ZALOTOR-757570 format. One record per residue (C-alpha): residue number from 1; x, y, z; residue in one letter. Coordinates in steps of 0.5 Angstrom, whole numbers, m for minus. Layout:
BEGIN
+------+-------+-------+-------+------+
| resi |    xx |    yy |    zz | resn |
+------+-------+-------+-------+------+
|  NUM |     X |     Y |     Z |    A |
...
+------+-------+-------+-------+------+
***
This chain:
BEGIN
+------+-------+-------+-------+------+
| resi |    xx |    yy |    zz | resn |
+------+-------+-------+-------+------+
|    1 |    m2 |  m138 |    53 |    M |
|    2 |    m3 |  m144 |    48 |    V |
|    3 |    m9 |  m144 |    43 |    L |
|    4 |   m11 |  m149 |    39 |    S |
|    5 |   m16 |  m150 |    34 |    A |
|    6 |   m18 |  m157 |    31 |    V |
|    7 |   m21 |  m159 |    25 |    A |
|    8 |   m24 |  m165 |    23 |    A |
|    9 |   m24 |  m168 |    16 |    M |
|   10 |   m28 |  m175 |    13 |    T |
|   11 |   m26 |  m177 |     7 |    L |
|   12 |   m29 |  m182 |     3 |    G |
|   13 |   m34 |  m183 |    m3 |    V |
|   14 |   m40 |  m177 |    m5 |    F |
|   15 |   m46 |  m179 |    m3 |    S |
|   16 |   m53 |  m175 |    m5 |    A |
|   17 |   m55 |  m174 |     2 |    S |
|   18 |   m52 |  m168 |     6 |    A |
|   19 |   m49 |  m169 |    12 |    T |
|   20 |   m50 |  m164 |    19 |    A |
|   21 |   m44 |  m159 |    19 |    P |
|   22 |   m39 |  m160 |    25 |    S |
|   23 |   m39 |  m156 |    30 |    E |
|   24 |   m33 |  m154 |    36 |    D |
|   25 |   m33 |  m149 |    41 |    S |
|   26 |   m29 |  m147 |    47 |    G |
|   27 |   m27 |  m142 |    52 |    A |
|   28 |   m21 |  m138 |    50 |    I |
|   29 |   m17 |  m132 |    55 |    S |
|   30 |   m12 |  m128 |    55 |    V |
|   31 |    m9 |  m126 |    63 |    A |
|   32 |    m7 |  m119 |    64 |    V |
|   33 |    m2 |  m118 |    70 |    A |
|   34 |    m3 |  m114 |    75 |    G |
|   35 |     1 |  m107 |    76 |    V |
|   36 |     2 |  m104 |    83 |    N |
|   37 |     9 |  m100 |    81 |    D |
|   38 |    11 |   m94 |    86 |    L |
|   39 |    16 |   m90 |    83 |    I |
|   40 |    18 |   m84 |    88 |    A |
|   41 |    23 |   m80 |    92 |    S |
|   42 |    24 |   m76 |    98 |    T |
|   43 |    27 |   m69 |    98 |    T |
|   44 |    32 |   m70 |   104 |    G |
|   45 |    35 |   m64 |   107 |    L |
|   46 |    30 |   m58 |   106 |    M |
|   47 |    32 |   m51 |   104 |    P |
|   48 |    29 |   m46 |   109 |    G |
|   49 |    31 |   m45 |   117 |    D |
|   50 |    26 |   m48 |   122 |    G |
|   51 |    26 |   m42 |   125 |    K |
|   52 |    21 |   m39 |   120 |    E |
|   53 |    14 |   m43 |   117 |    A |
|   54 |    15 |   m47 |   113 |    G |
|   55 |    11 |   m47 |   107 |    A |
|   56 |     9 |   m51 |   101 |    D |
|   57 |    16 |   m56 |   103 |    K |
|   58 |    16 |   m62 |    99 |    V |
|   59 |    18 |   m68 |   102 |    I |
|   60 |    17 |   m73 |    96 |    A |
|   61 |    15 |   m73 |    89 |    T |
|   62 |    12 |   m79 |    85 |    G |
|   63 |     9 |   m84 |    80 |    T |
|   64 |     3 |   m88 |    80 |    I |
|   65 |     2 |   m94 |    75 |    D |
|   66 |    m4 |   m99 |    78 |    N |
|   67 |    m9 |  m103 |    74 |    N |
|   68 |   m14 |  m105 |    80 |    S |
|   69 |   m21 |  m105 |    79 |    L |
|   70 |   m21 |  m104 |    86 |    N |
|   71 |   m17 |   m97 |    85 |    G |
|   72 |   m12 |   m95 |    90 |    W |
|   73 |    m9 |   m92 |    95 |    K |
|   74 |    m2 |   m88 |    98 |    L |
|   75 |    m1 |   m89 |   104 |    T |
|   76 |     4 |   m84 |   108 |    V |
|   77 |     7 |   m86 |   114 |    E |
|   78 |    11 |   m82 |   119 |    S |
|   79 |    17 |   m84 |   123 |    A |
|   80 |    15 |   m78 |   129 |    N |
|   81 |     8 |   m78 |   129 |    L |
|   82 |     9 |   m71 |   124 |    G |
|   83 |    16 |   m67 |   127 |    M |
|   84 |    21 |   m67 |   125 |    L |
|   85 |    27 |   m69 |   131 |    K |
|   86 |    34 |   m66 |   133 |    N |
|   87 |    37 |   m71 |   134 |    A |
|   88 |    42 |   m68 |   138 |    S |
|   89 |    36 |   m65 |   143 |    T |
|   90 |    29 |   m67 |   145 |    T |
|   91 |    27 |   m61 |   140 |    N |
|   92 |    22 |   m62 |   134 |    S |
|   93 |    18 |   m57 |   128 |    I |
|   94 |    11 |   m60 |   128 |    N |
|   95 |     8 |   m61 |   122 |    Y |
|   96 |     2 |   m65 |   124 |    N |
|   97 |     0 |   m67 |   116 |    S |
|   98 |     2 |   m67 |   109 |    I |
|   99 |    m1 |   m65 |   103 |    V |
|  100 |    m3 |   m68 |    97 |    W |
|  101 |    m2 |   m65 |    90 |    V |
|  102 |    m3 |   m67 |    84 |    K |
|  103 |     4 |   m67 |    79 |    G |
|  104 |     3 |   m65 |    71 |    A |
|  105 |     3 |   m72 |    68 |    D |
|  106 |     0 |   m78 |    67 |    G |
|  107 |    m7 |   m81 |    67 |    I |
|  108 |   m12 |   m82 |    72 |    L |
|  109 |   m16 |   m89 |    72 |    G |
|  110 |   m23 |   m88 |    70 |    A |
|  111 |   m27 |   m88 |    75 |    G |
|  112 |   m22 |   m85 |    80 |    L |
|  113 |   m21 |   m78 |    82 |    T |
|  114 |   m15 |   m75 |    84 |    D |
|  115 |   m14 |   m75 |    93 |    P |
|  116 |   m12 |   m67 |    94 |    A |
|  117 |   m13 |   m66 |   101 |    S |
|  118 |    m9 |   m65 |   107 |    D |
|  119 |    m8 |   m71 |   112 |    K |
|  120 |    m6 |   m71 |   119 |    Q |
|  121 |     0 |   m76 |   121 |    V |
|  122 |     0 |   m75 |   129 |    T |
|  123 |    m3 |   m81 |   130 |    A |
|  124 |    m4 |   m85 |   124 |    A |
|  125 |    m1 |   m86 |   117 |    P |
|  126 |    m4 |   m81 |   112 |    A |
|  127 |    m9 |   m85 |   107 |    V |
|  128 |    m9 |   m82 |   100 |    F |
|  129 |   m15 |   m86 |    96 |    S |
|  130 |   m16 |   m85 |    89 |    A |
|  131 |   m23 |   m88 |    90 |    G |
|  132 |   m25 |   m96 |    89 |    T |
|  133 |   m28 |   m96 |    83 |    A |
|  134 |   m23 |   m95 |    76 |    A |
|  135 |   m27 |   m98 |    70 |    T |
|  136 |   m19 |   m97 |    67 |    T |
|  137 |   m11 |   m96 |    68 |    A |
|  138 |    m8 |   m91 |    72 |    T |
|  139 |    m1 |   m90 |    68 |    E |
|  140 |     4 |   m86 |    71 |    A |
|  141 |     0 |   m80 |    75 |    Y |
|  142 |     5 |   m76 |    78 |    A |
|  143 |     5 |   m74 |    86 |    F |
|  144 |     7 |   m69 |    90 |    I |
|  145 |     8 |   m69 |    98 |    L |
|  146 |     8 |   m63 |   102 |    Q |
|  147 |     9 |   m60 |   109 |    I |
|  148 |     8 |   m54 |   113 |    N |
|  149 |    10 |   m51 |   119 |    W |
|  150 |     9 |   m45 |   124 |    A |
|  151 |    15 |   m40 |   126 |    A |
|  152 |    19 |   m42 |   132 |    D |
|  153 |    24 |   m36 |   134 |    S |
|  154 |    26 |   m41 |   140 |    T |
|  155 |    28 |   m47 |   136 |    Q |
|  156 |    36 |   m49 |   137 |    P |
|  157 |    41 |   m50 |   131 |    A |
|  158 |    42 |   m57 |   128 |    G |
|  159 |    39 |   m62 |   123 |    T |
|  160 |    32 |   m64 |   124 |    Y |
|  161 |    29 |   m70 |   121 |    D |
|  162 |    24 |   m74 |   120 |    D |
|  163 |    22 |   m81 |   116 |    T |
|  164 |    16 |   m83 |   111 |    I |
|  165 |    15 |   m89 |   109 |    T |
|  166 |    10 |   m90 |   102 |    M |
|  167 |     6 |   m96 |   101 |    T |
|  168 |     1 |   m97 |    94 |    L |
|  169 |    m4 |  m102 |    95 |    S |
|  170 |   m11 |  m104 |    92 |    D |
|  171 |   m16 |   m99 |    95 |    A |
|  172 |   m20 |  m105 |    96 |    G |
|  173 |   m16 |  m107 |   102 |    I |
+------+-------+-------+-------+------+
***
């Protein structure tokens, strides 16, 4: 960004008549770069036994930085459509939905609301939206994603997996 000023000066002989003041006007501006940062990590192997009910099992944590006037949304996609699948068998543990929990840190932009809710992931990705009318930026806003499942004593031994993909974007899109 270059700001410039021009001053004009006339040197000459002083006379009794006044000259009109010289004016110059021009617009100045500054560009604020867009910020849309998601720092997240998944938890990997969850403690517990798939035969027992899984209550509030943390699958991911993260922070959001976003300064869009359109707010933001976090889209969470389950590769197995809400199931932890056993790679060795056709068995699965259905969790069906992902729960958003607000973390302890950060600032949610003015005009936005915490998207705390339970979203289904069985047919489409879960979309956690903070709203579409931000007047200030969201800064280091912490979140936790959790899942729950019912007890099922018929599950065979093994590891049950799913892959989740998180995408942070402008809520106006």
